[in-house]
C-alpha positions, 0 to 999 in steps of 0.5 A: 065953875065958880064965881072966881073962875076967869077964862076964854070961851073954849074953857067953858066950852070944854066944861059945858061940852057946849059948841062955840057957835052956842058959848060965844054968843051966851057970852056976849049976850051976858056982856051985853046985859053986865053980868060978865066983862071980857078982855082982850089977850091976843087972839084969846078973850077972857070972860069973868062976871062982874058984880052984877052977875054975881048978884044976879046969880045969887038972887036966881041960884035955885034956878040956876042950878036947877037948869044945870043939873036938867042940863046935866040929865039931858047931856048924860042922856044924849051922851047914852043915845048917841053910845047905843046909836053908834053901837046899833050902826056898827051892829046893823052894818055886820047883821043887817038885811039886804044886799048889803048887810055885812059889808063893812066885815068883808071890807075889813077882811080878805075873801079868806077870812083873814084881816086886810091890812091897814094904813 
């Protein structure tokens, strides 16, 4: 996000793939420090970076870029883990050991092996 970007917390959430429970407290904290300013428009609150925020960002650009790079790497690893976990769970649901192994595939098909109708 460039320093000229203005938007609400939801736009930032989408950009960072973050939860609102993390974004809004961070924006409030930055506002308390004087690095952001907000304007209310109905039920929405729009945030913008202030001159002080821009100056702080410029002074700390290297550290900010390193932090953002680390967060991006962490996000990619988390996405890979979630994908693998989902695939492993789907596989173990159908092939897992124990008395309930394969139970999901049984639910998906009738006794004759044909697919069940879904709503």
